[in-house]
MARDREN-328386 format. One record per residue (C-alpha): residue number from 1; residue in one letter; chain; x, y, z. Coordinates in steps of 0.001 Angstrom, whole numbers. Layout:
BEGIN
    nr   rest   kette         x         y         z
   NUM      a       A         X         Y         Z
...
END
This chain:
BEGIN
    nr   rest   kette         x         y         z
     1      m       A     13864     13600     22989
     2      g       A     10253     12749     22337
     3      g       A      7743     14067     19830
     4      l       A      4603     16172     19962
     5      n       A      2230     15293     22774
     6      y       A      -922     17350     23361
     7      s       A     -2423     14735     25701
     8      d       A     -2123     14299     29470
     9      q       A      -143     11070     29072
    10      f       A      3265     12484     28358
    11      r       A      6818     11415     29076
    12      e       A     10012     13306     29720
    13      g       A     11315     14866     26558
    14      d       A      7905     15123     24864
    15      l       A      6947     18394     23196
    16      r       A      3871     20424     24021
    17      d       A      4388     22791     21095
    18      a       A      6789     23010     18194
    19      r       A      7533     24958     15051
    20      n       A      9991     24238     12258
    21      l       A     11466     21189     13967
    22      s       A     12627     17857     12563
    23      a       A     13319     14369     13922
    24      r       A     15820     13490     11177
    25      r       A     18613     13494     13816
    26      w       A     16659     11609     16452
    27      p       A     17238     10994     19372
    28      y       A     18114     14687     19083
    29      i       A     15548     17273     18048
    30      s       A     16814     19689     15437
    31      t       A     15544     22408     13139
    32      r       A     14308     21352      9729
    33      r       A     16292     22089      6593
    34      g       A     15276     24908      4287
    35      r       A     12776     24515      1483
    36      e       A     13356     25476     -2136
    37      k       A     10695     27260     -4157
    38      q       A     10395     25874     -7679
    39      k       A     10514     28523    -10399
    40      d       A      7805     28982    -13039
    41      y       A      5096     27186    -11063
    42      a       A      3186     30106     -9517
    43      g       A      -581     29596     -9484
    44      v       A      -499     25791     -9296
    45      s       A     -3685     24088     -8058
    46      a       A     -2665     20411     -8440
    47      l       A       622     18530     -8491
    48      t       A      1935     15053     -9244
    49      a       A      4987     13536    -10932
    50      w       A      6051     10850    -13368
    51      g       A      9794     11204    -13732
    52      k       A      9243     14978    -13878
    53      l       A      6807     17308    -12154
    54      v       A      3287     17455    -13571
    55      a       A      1239     20465    -12476
    56      v       A     -2044     22204    -13194
    57      r       A     -1653     25979    -13480
    58      g       A     -4966     27636    -14199
    59      a       A     -6223     25727    -17239
    60      e       A     -2714     24706    -18307
    61      l       A     -1216     21278    -17775
    62      l       A      2545     21453    -17256
    63      y       A      5072     18657    -17653
    64      d       A      8588     19529    -16509
    65      g       A      7600     23199    -16645
    66      a       A      6337     23137    -20251
    67      v       A      2668     23444    -21255
    68      v       A      1477     20167    -22824
    69      g       A     -2281     20683    -22841
    70      t       A     -5320     22165    -21163
    71      v       A     -7591     20936    -18383
    72      t       A    -10189     22507    -16138
    73      e       A     -9021     24585    -13185
    74      g       A     -9099     23233     -9648
    75      p       A     -8001     20217     -7574
    76      k       A     -7278     16896     -9270
    77      q       A     -6757     13207     -8689
    78      f       A     -4081     11385    -10676
    79      a       A     -3398      7743    -11529
    80      m       A      -839      6213    -13882
    81      v       A     -2049      3306    -16045
    82      n       A       348      1929    -18619
    83      t       A      1712      5077    -20326
    84      k       A     -1355      7179    -19552
    85      l       A     -1479      9643    -16661
    86      v       A     -5193      9860    -15869
    87      i       A     -6441     13251    -14666
    88      w       A     -9691     13310    -12704
    89      p       A    -12421     14590    -12603
    90      d       A    -11639     15863    -16120
    91      k       A    -11766     12315    -17539
    92      v       A     -8684     12969    -19649
    93      y       A     -5170     11548    -19714
    94      l       A     -1691     12737    -20555
    95      d       A      -105     10361    -23048
    96      m       A      3468     10168    -21771
    97      k       A      4751      8969    -25162
    98      t       A      3388     11838    -27233
    99      q       A      3082     14460    -24453
   100      t       A      -500     15205    -25492
   101      v       A     -3748     15402    -23529
   102      k       A     -6605     13207    -24771
   103      p       A    -10108     12406    -23468
   104      l       A    -10823      9028    -21893
   105      g       A    -14302      8907    -23360
   106      a       A    -15342      9561    -26934
   107      e       A    -18456     10288    -28983
   108      l       A    -19368     11017    -32585
   109      t       A    -22702     12045    -34056
   110      g       A    -24130     11814    -37538
   111      s       A    -27317     11299    -39486
   112      k       A    -26687      8457    -41950
   113      a       A    -25686      4822    -41453
   114      v       A    -26216      1511    -43197
   115      f       A    -26347     -1654    -41081
   116      t       A    -25675     -5268    -41886
   117      a       A    -25614     -8094    -39357
   118      n       A    -22066     -7244    -38256
   119      t       A    -21197     -3830    -39754
   120      m       A    -22208      -223    -39425
   121      k       A    -21152      1933    -42398
   122      v       A    -21598      5681    -41918
   123      s       A    -21568      8608    -44321
   124      g       A    -21095     12261    -43538
   125      w       A    -19447     11476    -40173
   126      d       A    -15987     12473    -38996
   127      d       A    -13218      9848    -39230
   128      l       A    -14220      7058    -36839
   129      t       A    -10591      6048    -36214
   130      e       A     -9911      9447    -34657
   131      k       A    -12195      8544    -31755
   132      f       A    -12501      4761    -31575
   133      k       A    -10323      1650    -31783
   134      a       A    -10735     -2100    -31853
   135      g       A    -11717     -3420    -28419
   136      d       A    -13715      -361    -27401
   137      a       A    -17043      -935    -25629
   138      v       A    -19453      1605    -27136
   139      t       A    -23114      2569    -27010
   140      l       A    -25131      3347    -30148
   141      s       A    -28242      5504    -29746
   142      g       A    -30625      7518    -31903
   143      c       A    -31737      4755    -34299
   144      t       A    -35394      5134    -35289
   145      t       A    -35810      2764    -38248
   146      k       A    -34702      -263    -36239
   147      t       A    -34659       718    -32573
   148      d       A    -33174     -2625    -31550
   149      n       A    -29884     -1358    -33040
   150      n       A    -29671       985    -30068
   151      k       A    -27409     -1144    -27928
   152      d       A    -24027     -1667    -26301
   153      f       A    -21364     -3649    -28172
   154      v       A    -17608     -4127    -28505
   155      i       A    -15848     -3009    -31666
   156      k       A    -13986     -5802    -33459
   157      a       A    -12430     -3533    -36105
   158      v       A    -12837        77    -37227
   159      s       A    -11992      2057    -40351
   160      k       A    -12644      5622    -41385
   161      d       A    -16337      4980    -42047
   162      t       A    -17077      1408    -40901
   163      v       A    -17447      -333    -37556
   164      t       A    -17203     -4133    -37571
   165      v       A    -18613     -6248    -34745
   166      t       A    -18953     -9954    -34018
   167      g       A    -21963    -12174    -34648
   168      n       A    -25395    -10918    -35584
   169      t       A    -25244     -7740    -33551
   170      f       A    -27335     -5483    -35829
   171      t       A    -30567     -5698    -37741
   172      a       A    -29945     -4811    -41381
   173      c       A    -31385     -1447    -42427
   174      s       A    -30611      2025    -43699
   175      e       A    -30834      4672    -41010
   176      e       A    -31316      8393    -41460
   177      s       A    -31715     10194    -38142
   178      a       A    -30291     13465    -36926
   179      g       A    -29724     11954    -33494
   180      l       A    -27379      9067    -34280
   181      k       A    -24611      8877    -31714
   182      l       A    -21758      6448    -31064
   183      e       A    -20257      6834    -27590
   184      r       A    -17552      5285    -25400
   185      k       A    -18720      6063    -21863
   186      i       A    -16683      6687    -18729
   187      p       A    -18429      6314    -15344
   188      d       A    -18714      9240    -12939
   189      l       A    -16263      8287    -10208
   190      d       A    -15668     10112     -6923
   191      f       A    -12229      8576     -6260
   192      i       A     -9679      6788     -8437
   193      c       A     -6463      4798     -8060
   194      e       A     -4292      2413    -10079
   195      s       A     -3704     -1239     -9295
   196      e       A     -2229     -4029    -11432
   197      n       A     -2344     -1851    -14556
   198      r       A     -6035     -1043    -14219
   199      l       A     -7806      2182    -13324
   200      w       A    -10073      1613    -10327
   201      g       A    -12700      3906     -8907
   202      c       A    -15847      4136     -6831
   203      s       A    -19049      6078     -7334
   204      n       A    -21248      7338     -4525
   205      a       A    -24126      7973     -6911
   206      d       A    -24711      4251     -7479
   207      q       A    -22526      2808     -4669
   208      t       A    -20508       866     -7233
   209      i       A    -16862      -105     -7588
   210      y       A    -15490        18    -11149
   211      s       A    -12362     -1228    -12881
   212      s       A    -11196      -442    -16396
   213      s       A     -9995     -3084    -18841
   214      l       A     -6464     -4299    -18301
   215      g       A     -4005     -1616    -19397
   216      d       A     -6763       550    -20904
   217      p       A     -8303      3290    -18725
   218      t       A    -10535      4362    -21648
   219      n       A    -12772      1275    -21361
   220      f       A    -14965       441    -18350
   221      f       A    -17722     -1646    -19944
   222      v       A    -15976     -4471    -21804
   223      y       A    -17571     -7775    -20694
   224      q       A    -16509    -10660    -22941
   225      g       A    -15590    -13288    -20372
   226      l       A    -11854    -12587    -20710
   227      s       A     -9217    -11976    -18055
   228      t       A     -8674     -8492    -19532
   229      d       A    -12328     -7457    -19108
   230      s       A    -13641     -4510    -17167
   231      y       A    -15294     -5065    -13794
   232      a       A    -18095     -3527    -11737
   233      l       A    -19655     -4442     -8401
   234      a       A    -22314     -2686     -6330
   235      v       A    -21985     -2606     -2531
   236      g       A    -24697     -2245        77
   237      t       A    -22968      -736      3101
   238      d       A    -24070      2482      4752
   239      g       A    -22407      5805      4056
   240      p       A    -20483      7356      1166
   241      f       A    -17126      6233      -125
   242      t       A    -14334      8428      1223
   243      g       A    -11381      7230      -881
   244      c       A     -9608      4313     -2529
   245      c       A     -6028      3122     -2882
   246      k       A     -3794       168     -3672
   247      l       A     -2033     -1822      -941
   248      t       A       155     -4748     -2037
   249      s       A     -2056     -6929     -4269
   250      s       A     -5378     -5607     -2923
   251      v       A     -7489     -2564     -3768
   252      l       A     -9053      -787      -782
   253      f       A    -12299      1175      -942
   254      w       A    -12870      3212      2199
   255      k       A    -15808      4616      4106
   256      e       A    -15601      6312      7503
   257      t       A    -16491      3137      9388
   258      k       A    -16055       465      6708
   259      l       A    -13386     -1007      4477
   260      h       A    -14106     -2911      1274
   261      k       A    -11064     -4943       271
   262      l       A    -10961     -6418     -3206
   263      l       A     -8628     -9337     -3867
   264      g       A     -7849    -11259     -7022
   265      s       A     -5943    -10997    -10305
   266      y       A     -8734    -10882    -12920
   267      p       A    -12529    -10411    -12981
   268      a       A    -13539    -14067    -12613
   269      e       A    -11268    -14335     -9560
   270      y       A    -12124    -11031     -7857
   271      s       A    -13585    -11266     -4337
   272      l       A    -14772     -8434     -2135
   273      y       A    -14440     -8532      1676
   274      t       A    -16009     -5999      4014
   275      y       A    -14589     -5016      7425
   276      d       A    -15984     -2889     10261
   277      i       A    -12895      -872     11170
   278      e       A    -11898      2738     11690
   279      g       A    -11983      4032      8144
   280      l       A    -10935      7097      6221
   281      r       A    -12357     10453      7258
   282      q       A    -14565     12287      4754
   283      g       A    -12551     14857      2801
   284      c       A     -9216     13196      3640
   285      h       A     -8691     10927       617
   286      k       A     -5365     12623       -37
   287      s       A     -4098     11515      3385
   288      l       A     -3745      7951      2036
   289      q       A       -24      7186      1751
   290      v       A      1723      3821      1403
   291      i       A      5246      3668      2861
   292      n       A      7101       344      2848
   293      e       A      3816     -1560      2425
   294      t       A      2195       217      5367
   295      l       A      -774      2467      4644
   296      f       A     -1098      5679      6667
   297      y       A     -4326      7688      6687
   298      l       A     -6438     10077      8758
   299      g       A     -9566      8621     10310
   300      i       A    -12201     10142     12554
   301      h       A    -10154      9523     15724
   302      g       A     -6679     10238     14400
   303      v       A     -3945      8907     12139
   304      y       A     -3751      5157     11574
   305      a       A     -1191      2719     10192
   306      y       A     -2691      -241      8335
   307      t       A      -865     -3329      7078
   308      g       A     -3835     -5576      6349
   309      g       A     -5170     -6456      9805
   310      t       A     -6482     -4039     12422
   311      p       A     -5440      -395     11906
   312      a       A     -3117       911     14633
   313      l       A     -3632      4432     15974
   314      i       A      -306      6299     15838
   315      s       A     -1502      9751     16927
   316      q       A     -2403      9150     20583
   317      g       A      -273     12151     21475
   318      f       A     -2641     14502     19635
   319      g       A     -5090     14062     22507
   320      e       A     -8533     15510     21843
   321      r       A     -7446     17618     18880
   322      s       A     -9406     16651     15784
   323      f       A     -8097     17159     12248
   324      q       A     -9717     17301      8831
   325      e       A     -9042     18143      5148
   326      a       A     -5778     16212      5376
   327      v       A     -3231     15900      2555
   328      s       A      -133     13736      2867
   329      g       A      3151     12792      1214
   330      s       A      6318     10839      1916
   331      d       A      9995     10887      1021
   332      g       A     10222      7164      1842
   333      d       A     11191      7624      5499
   334      t       A      8801     10243      6852
   335      y       A      5027     10685      6637
   336      y       A      4125     14340      6018
   337      l       A       596     15407      6946
   338      s       A      -981     18796      6286
   339      a       A     -4244     19021      8213
   340      k       A     -6613     21563      9712
   341      d       A     -7970     21747     13253
   342      e       A     -9840     24371     15264
   343      r       A     -6634     26401     15617
   344      g       A     -5747     26455     11937
   345      w       A     -3470     24563      9562
   346      n       A      -524     22401     10537
   347      l       A      2208     20557      8674
   348      f       A      3204     17548     10776
   349      c       A      5937     14990     10160
   350      y       A      5820     11449     11515
   351      e       A      9285      9923     11740
   352      i       A      8448      6265     11180
   353      g       A     11679      4794     12571
   354      a       A     11458      6781     15802
   355      g       A      7664      6685     16023
   356      i       A      7379     10382     16926
   357      w       A      5610     13429     15521
   358      v       A      7028     16919     15054
   359      r       A      5454     20049     13624
   360      e       A      6993     22163     10905
   361      d       A      4652     25143     10464
   362      e       A      1208     26335      9338
   363      t       A      1538     25196      5712
   364      q       A     -1655     24205      3918
   365      a       A      -609     21758      1241
   366      v       A     -2966     20822     -1589
   367      d       A      -807     18038     -3104
   368      f       A      2428     16161     -2408
   369      t       A      4492     14220     -4912
   370      r       A      7818     12412     -4878
   371      i       A     10658     12032     -7370
   372      g       A     13321      9675     -6015
   373      r       A     14297     10975     -2574
   374      d       A     12857     14424     -3219
   375      l       A      9412     15320     -1878
   376      y       A      7568     18301     -3364
   377      f       A      4337     19984     -2383
   378      a       A      2019     22635     -3760
   379      d       A       654     25015     -1146
   380      a       A     -2677     26832     -1017
   381      g       A      -988     29946     -2417
   382      g       A      -144     28112     -5624
   383      e       A      3605     27799     -5036
   384      v       A      5546     24550     -5451
   385      w       A      8291     23690     -2934
   386      l       A     10956     21077     -2452
   387      c       A     10447     19996      1176
   388      d       A     14125     19432      1982
   389      g       A     16547     21560        32
   390      g       A     19505     19883      1736
   391      r       A     20790     23063      3369
   392      e       A     20235     24696      6729
   393      d       A     18140     27861      6681
   394      g       A     19809     30663      8611
   395      a       A     16609     32740      8577
   396      l       A     14395     29972      9968
   397      e       A     12582     30901     13197
   398      w       A     11773     27941     15404
   399      l       A     10171     27044     18730
   400      c       A     10388     24022     21013
   401      q       A      8245     23836     24160
   402      f       A      8586     20774     26382
   403      t       A      5836     19133     28396
   404      p       A      5897     20086     32110
   405      f       A      8499     18622     34474
   406      y       A      6910     17293     37673
   407      e       A      9661     14839     38716
   408      t       A      6807     12498     39865
   409      v       A      7372     13318     43532
   410      q       A      5206     15122     46081
   411      g       A      6175     18508     47399
   412      r       A      7749     21505     45813
   413      k       A     11133     21095     44226
   414      r       A     14043     23432     44479
   415      y       A     15822     23322     41151
   416      s       A     19433     24284     41383
   417      k       A     19906     24418     37637
   418      l       A     18971     23221     34190
   419      l       A     21936     22454     31979
   420      l       A     21379     22346     28227
   421      r       A     23760     21181     25529
   422      v       A     22851     22568     22132
   423      e       A     24469     22612     18738
   424      l       A     24229     25972     16984
   425      g       A     25212     26974     13490
   426      k       A     27197     30103     12776
   427      g       A     24967     33167     13035
   428      s       A     22202     31259     14860
   429      w       A     20831     32145     18281
   430      l       A     18734     30525     20980
   431      a       A     16716     31945     23867
   432      a       A     15533     29850     26820
   433      e       A     12362     30669     28751
   434      i       A     10843     29025     31821
   435      r       A      7428     29148     33454
   436      r       A      6819     28095     37046
   437      d       A      3451     26790     38274
   438      g       A      1521     28254     35350
   439      g       A      2881     31787     35728
   440      n       A      4306     34026     33037
   441      w       A      7129     33043     30736
   442      q       A     10492     34504     31731
   443      e       A     13624     34585     29605
   444      c       A     16468     33030     31553
   445      g       A     19285     32495     29103
   446      k       A     20508     33148     25599
   447      l       A     23140     31765     23260
   448      a       A     24571     33052     20006
   449      g       A     26526     30892     17586
   450      r       A     29534     32924     16507
   451      k       A     30874     29721     15013
   452      t       A     29385     26284     14492
   453      g       A     29742     24069     17556
   454      v       A     28252     22610     20736
   455      f       A     27488     25022     23564
   456      p       A     26329     24573     27169
   457      l       A     23654     26777     28700
   458      r       A     23081     26929     32470
   459      i       A     19619     28076     33569
   460      p       A     18943     29037     37203
   461      v       A     15483     28021     38462
   462      n       A     13593     28954     41637
   463      r       A     11439     26696     43765
   464      c       A      8232     25377     42140
   465      d       A      6034     22319     41710
   466      k       A      5624     22395     37919
   467      l       A      8382     23607     35657
   468      e       A      8008     24309     31942
   469      l       A     10779     25015     29475
   470      r       A     10472     26719     26106
   471      l       A     13281     27261     23631
   472      r       A     13066     29516     20615
   473      g       A     15577     30829     18172
   474      k       A     16644     31531     14639
   475      g       A     18905     29518     12357
   476      s       A     20100     25945     12621
   477      c       A     20023     24262     16027
   478      a       A     20004     20768     17542
   479      i       A     19058     20080     21181
   480      l       A     21411     17374     22386
   481      s       A     20525     17005     26059
   482      i       A     18816     18588     29061
   483      m       A     20017     17831     32594
   484      r       A     18025     18878     35679
   485      e       A     19222     19017     39284
   486      f       A     16769     19504     42128
   487      t       A     16077     18798     45769
   488      v       A     12694     18031     47287
   489      g       A     11275     20474     49757
   490      s       A      8069     20474     51788
   491      d       A      4627     20448     50225
   492      r       A      3950     23927     51670
   493      s       A      4487     27015     49553
END
C-alpha cells in the first residue's frame, strides 16, 4: 500500500483521498487509533510541555492542570533555557523550580540617587534586589545633573539601595530627577528558540540575530569579552525572517529563500553562513520539527527534510496543492502536519520509515507537544487531545480512495473480479464502491465484522478502461491486500 498522491505520477496502491487512516501497520493501511480529550483544558490557545503539560487558557498559565500565573491571551512561542520556560511574545518565563511566572526584563524608577565613580546609591526607590542581580546589563536614563551618567553598564553587585559597577563608570554627583530609570532591556524578537543553553531569536525590525547570555535568558546585552557573553549580529539579506530553530550544534535562521546558519560554541567563535535554498514559508514557523537529527518544515513548494546539506522535497505526491499556516509535531516516529489549503484544513501524517503520507482528518492544530512517546495537540476549538490513545475507536468513520487502475496496457479491460482481504474489528463495517471511466460511484460490496478477524470480499467489475476503487467504513479496519484479475479486450467501446 502506498500513501497519499494527488499528482499524476502515481503508483499502484497509492491513495487519491483518505480520512482517518494510519501507516503505523505499513505495508498495510489501517485506521488510526482513537484520540483522548484531556480534561480541564477547554479554551486553550497555546500548548507545550516540560515533564507535564503547560497550557495557556485565556490569561491563565497552567502547569499540569494547575494555574501557576497569568500571561496575555493568544498564541505563544516557548523555549526552555536552564530552568526557565520562556514564553513569547510576553517576555516572561515560568521558573520551573518555584512554579512562578516572572518577567524577563526589569525596570525601576525613582527621583534621587547619589553617584560615585563605581556606585549608585538610591533613596526612595523600591528594593533593587527585587528586580536586578549581579551580572545584569542595564541602562540608566533620566540623569540631568550629569547627563554622561546616562549609559549602559553591567552590575557587579547589588543591594537594596546600591548598585556597584567596575572601574570609573559614573561621574560623581547628586541627582534629583523625576525621570530616573534603571532598566534591563529585552529585544523585540519575532521568533525564538533554545540552543546550547542560550535563548536565540531574530528581529525583522532591525534584521538582527540575538543570543542571550549563557544560561540566562534575561540578559541580551552583556558584552565583556567573555565566553558567557550575549551576542548580536545584523544580516543584510532580502526578505523577513520566517522562523528559527536548533539543529545539532547549529542555530538556523530561516527566510523563504534563504538560510542563515550560525556555528560555534561561544561569541568569539561564532560564524554565520548564508545559503540560497528553499526556505521556510511565511507563517509556518511552527512546522519546524527535528526528528532523529533531521529537520522537517513547510516551504513554498512543499514539505522538506533537511540534514545540513540540500533540503529534500518529501511531498511530491501533493502535486500542485499548496499549503500554508502549518503547525507540526512528532511522537519520534511520525511527522504530524496540520496545514491549510484552498479546500480547508488537513491533518497529515508522514511515516518516516515508510516514506509515505496519510491523512487523518480536518483538524486545525494550533500547537503540538510531546511527553515521552505521547504526542498532544491543542486544536482551534481550544481542546487538548492525546493523538494516540492506544485503543481502536469503534465510532471512527474512515475513507480510503485509491488512485485509478489502468493496468498500463492499451484497450479496454474486462475485469473478472477484485478480491480484497481486510481485517475488521468486532462491530466494524466496510463498504466498497467502484467508478468506471469517470462515471458515478456504485456500491458493489459490503462487510460487517461480527467478530474480529480477516475477511475476503469479492467485487464484480464490468468492462472499462479506467477503474477506481473507494472503501469507506466505520470502526477499526486494516486493508491487507487487493488482487485484480482482468483480460484485455479491443480498444473499441
